[in-house]
N, C-alpha and C positions, 0 to 999 in steps of 0.2 A: 522439595519446595523450595524456591528462591523468592525472593520478594523484595522489592524497593519501593517505599513511600516517600513520596515529595509533595511540595504544594503544587508544581505541574502535573501531578498524575500519581498511579500506582501501577507499578508492573509485577505481574506473579508470573513464575513459569513452575509447572507440575510435570516436567519432562516430557510432554506430548504436545503441551501448547502453551501460548503466553496468552496471560489476559491484561490487556490493557486499559486502563480506566484512567479519564482525563479528570484533572482536580478541578477546584473551584476558582483559582487564581485569577485575577483579571485580565492577566496577558494571555489567557488561552483563547484562540481564536473560535470565531462562531461553527467553523466547519468541526473542528474537534468536538464542541459541545453538543452539536446536532449527531453527530456520529455515535456518540455516546461510548459504551465498553465495545471492545473490540477482541474477538477471540481468532488468533493467529496460529493456525497447526505449525508444527516445526518443521514441516516438508515445505513450508513456502519459505523460509529463510535462506536466503545465500550468505548472511554473517552479521556479526554485531560487533560494535565499536564503543570505546570509551574516549571522550576528548575532554581533556581537563584545562580549565582556565585560572586566573587567579580568584576570581569571586565565584563563579559558576562554571559547570560544564554541561555536556551532553551525553547520554545514552542514544545511540541511534542503532536501529535494525536497517539491514539490508535486504530486500525481498528478491526473489529471484524473478526474473525478467517474465511478465504474462502471469505472475500469482495474482493479482490484485487488480479489479476492474479499474478503482480507484486512480492508483498509478497509471493504469493504461491510458484513461481518459485525458487526465491532466499532465502525462509527458514529465513527470518530475518537477513542475512548477509550481508546485505549493509553497507558499512562505513558510518558515519556520513555526510562526503561532499556529497555523492550520496543518501542518504536519502531524498524523497520530503516529508516526513510526519514529519520533525522536523525543526525549523526555530530559528537561531541564533539571540538572542535577547540583546540589549545594555542595560547595567545595568539602565541607566535614564528612559528606557521603560518597567520595570518590572511591573508598574501601569497598563500600556494599555495591556500588556498581560495576567495580571490577570483579568483584565475587560473582555478582549476576551474570555478567559477560561471560566469564568462564564457564558457568555451570550449561549456559546455552550451547557455548562453542564445544564442550565435551559432549552434550547428547547430540550435536551434529555430526562430530566425528563418530560416535559410536553407532548412530542410526545411517551412517552412510550418507547422508544427505547430500546430492549434488547441487552445486551453486549454480548450474546452468539453467538454462530457460524451461519453462514447463509447457505442456499440452492442452492446459485448460486451467481456468480459474479455481484457484483454492481458497477464495474468501468469496462472498456471496454479492459484495456491494450494499450500499443502503437498502435499508427496508422500503416498501412500497406501502402506499402512495407517496409520492415524494413531490415537493413543490419549493419554488423560490422565486421570489421578485427582487431584482436589481436591474440597474440600466434602463433600458427603455421596454421592458416587458417581464412577464411572469411565464416560467416555463414549469409544465408539469407533465409527471408519467405515472400511470397506474398499473406498468407492466404491460401493456398491450400497444397504447398509444401515447405519442408526445402532443402535448397541446401548449400553444404560443398563443399568449394575449398581450395587448399593446397597451400602453399608458399613453398619458397626454404629451409624453416626451419624444414619442417614436416619431420618425420622419413620416412626413404624409404620406409619401409614396409607398411605405411599406404598410402603413396602418389602413390604407385605403382598401387593402385586401382584406381587412378583418382578421378575426382569430385564425390561427393555422391547426389542424388536427392531421398528425403523420403516424400511421401505423409502424411500429416497430418492424414490420417486416420490410419496409420501403427503406429503412435507412441503412446505411453501408458502412458509416463510420461517424465518430463523435469527435469534435474539436472543442478543446477549452484552452482559451489563452487569457491569462490575466492581464490587466493594464500595467503598463510599463511606463513611467516618465510621460511623455506627452503622447504615446501611443494608447490607445483605447484596446480592451480585451474583448472575447466574445465567447459565448457557447452557440456553436454552429452545428446543426446536423445536414451530413452529408446524404442526400436523398436520390435513391436509383433513378436515373433518367433525366435528373436536374444537374446539370453542369452548372459548378459556381462560377459566376461571372462577374458578381457585383459584391461591395465590401459589406462586411456586417451590416453597417448603418441603414443598407437598402434590401439587404437580402432577407426575404420573409421565413427562412429557415433558420434564421440565427438571432440571438440576442445580444445586444452591444451592452460592453461593461465598461464603467468609466471609473473605476477604481476607488468605488464605495466601500463600507464596511460589509455589506452584504453579498459582495462579488462572489466569494469562494463558496456559499451555499449554492450557486449556480453547477458548482463541480460535483455535487451529490446527485443533481438530476442527470449530469453527463455520464457518471459513474453507473448509475441504476440503469441507464438504457445501455451502456457499455457492456454490462454483465450477461443482458439477453441478446447480444450481438455474437454471431460465429466468433471464436478465438482467433486471434491472430495467426497463431500456430496451424489453424487448421486451413485459412487461404494458403498458407506458404507451403502446406503440404510436406514440411519437413522440420521438426525440431531436433536440432543436434543437443544432446545432453553427455556431460562427462559421465563415465560410468561410476557408480558409488564407490566410496574408498573401502567399505567394509560391507557384508551382508549383513542384513538383520536378522536375528534367529528367530526362526518360526517356530520353535518350542519354548520361548521364553529364555531367561536369562539362567540357564543352570551351570554349574561348576566349571564343566567341560567348555561350555560355549564359552565363557568367559576368558578362560585360560588361552583358547583358541584367539579370541579378541586382543589379548596381550601379546600374543607370538605375533600376529599380525600387524600391530602397532609398533613391535619392536623392528620387524623388517621395513616397515614404511620410513620409520626413523631412520634407520641405517642406510635405507636407500635415497636419503635427502628429500623425500617426500612430505615428511612432517618436520617442521622445525623443532628445536628443542622445547621452545614453549607450549606449541601444539602437542606434542608428544607427552608432557608432563601433565597436562590439563586433561588429556583422553586417558591416560594411565590412571590418574586419580579417579577419574570417574568410574573407569571399571573396578578399581580396588574397592568402591564405596559398595559395589554390589555384590561383593563375593562374600 
């Protein structure tokens, strides 16, 4: 069990999954607060890193492509305050952060987790029902239908059509774009048979976002819908994944299995596939289980 506790949150790792709990610091974004505790299976990870600064640093998780509907919907555009996969670390806790990262890296090596893309979502997405109000409207999703309702700031041409209800079976994709500089953002649902011909300000299938505090909550609605759409890999029909480094033992970590893993690690190190640091971490993890 590895754990790091900070004002920004608490991360715990039990060998099979990571438990990410946001803290109560005022700088934590609304999206992280609303998501609450996340359980991330080890198989969803592509890597972990520690970035050190003078006063504080960050512990970051890198997820495999296609593992998380939230990241799929937002395209990596979440700001730091709202990104659930990074933790602000105080400078006096860098040693703990490095230990935590080493434990996760060792488990990834031992379980032979590929860093390549996945063929299906490994996280469930936000819980339902989910609703958010920002920009020119409110977006809600109950698992079957998206409902868009407009406010007094909505462009007249869009508001004239009244509230929109879109069955999830008619949605082909989700777009979430945060506001940047003078450019507004949006949450847009691409609907089968309805080509996008208008900007979000006039599009009845989109909510326009103006860069206010609650904008990131729209990403939760987008992620909840994304989790119930066909996985992108299914549409492509081909997911190329690197073969696992090691086979996971089917009958548990008995002594012979661990000795075999040590030999395999030595071969990988000798062949230059594992660096000195990776070999040392993985070897130590095996020895702890013997």
